[in-house]
N, C-alpha and C positions, 0 to 999 in steps of 0.2 A: 753702135758697137757691132751690130749684125754685119754691116758692110766691111768693117775692119776685120772681123773674123773670117768672113767669106774671102776677102782679099788675101788674108794670111794663108788660107788653105790653097787658094789658086796660085799664089806666088810660090809656095812651097812645092806644089806639084810641078809647076813649070820648071823651077830650078832643079828639082830632082830628076825629072825626065831628061832635061837638057844635059845635066851632069853625067847621066848614064851614057847618052849619045856621045858627048864630047870625050869623056875620060875612058869609056869602055870600048868605043868603036873608033872614033877619029884619032885620038892620041895614043892608042894602045901601042903602036910601034915605037913611038918616042919614049914611052915608059919602059918598054922592053930594052931599048938601047941604053937606058940609064938605070937599069935594074939595081946596080950596086949602091945607089943613094937612097933607096926606099926600104922601108921595113919589109920583112917577109910577108907574103900574102896572108898566111894564117894569123899573124900578129895583127895585121891591119883589120882583118875581118872582125876580130874581137873588140876593136876600138871604134868601129864605124858608128856606133850609137852616138858617140860624141859629135860626130859630124852632122848626123840627123838632128840632134837637139839644137846644135848651133844654127843650122839652116832654118829650123823652125822659129827660133828666136829672131833671127835676121828677117825672116818673112813677116813675122808679126810687126816688127818695127818699121819695115818698109811700108806696109799697109797702114799702120797707125800714123806715120809721118805724112803719108800721102793724104790721109783723111783730114789732117789739120790744115793743109795748105791747098786743098782742092778748090779750084776756081771755076770748074765747069766749062773749060775751054776745049773739050773734045780730046780726040786721040792724040793730037800733037802735044797736049799737056802731059800725057802719059809717056810719050816718046822722050820729051825733054827730061822729065823726072827720072825715068828709068835710065837714061843715058848718064845723067849726073850721078845717080847712085852707083851705076855700073863702073864709071870711072873711079869714083871714090873707093869702092870696095875692091875692085879688081886690081887697081894699081898697087895697093899695099900688099895684097896677097901675091900677085904675080912677081913683082919686082922685089918684094921683101924676101920671098922664097928663093929667088935667083941669087940674092946676096948671101943668104945663109946656107944654101945647099948647092952642090956642084951639078947644076942642070944647065943645059945649053940656053943661050940668050933667046934663040928662036922659040923655044918652048915657053919661056916666060911671056914673050910677045903673044903667042897663041892663047895662053891663059888669060891675058889681059883682053884681047879682042873677043874671045868667046864669053868672058864674063860680062863685058859691056853689052854684048848681044843678049845674053840671058836676062839681064836686068832691064834692058830696053823693052824686051818682050813682056816682062813682068809689069813694067810701067804702063804699057798699052793695055794689058789685061785689067789693071786697076782703073784706068780711065774708063774702060767699058763697064766695069762693075759700078762705078760711081756716076756714070752719065745720068743726066736727068731724063726722066721718061717724058715723051711727048704727050700732049693732052689727048690725042687720039688713042694712045696705048693704055691710058688710064681708064677709059670708059669700059 
């Protein structure tokens, strides 16, 4: 359970840092161009706790599910796992939001791509957390 919780914290930090970079720096102009579809900033700030709690729960389950299927196959196992999770989570978020809110298609494509990158990096981190220690490092 220690590795699951460690993985949860690491995935949460990776996702939050990358979310800041993606949404507050890279996509800021796209959000300004579509300002009419978003809640006012003040209102969003009061509701951000919901996003943090949601991301923490997702981080826990990403780590927990990885722990159940971990096969010790190295970094590529983390890449595959993170990619699969990224596609699964990002497709629904990006394209579901595109269908429901009047945002440009290219923005939803960026959400999808950046989401897959976020979770692929998270999968790599999990593979590093779960990797087996060599006998020389145990001594």
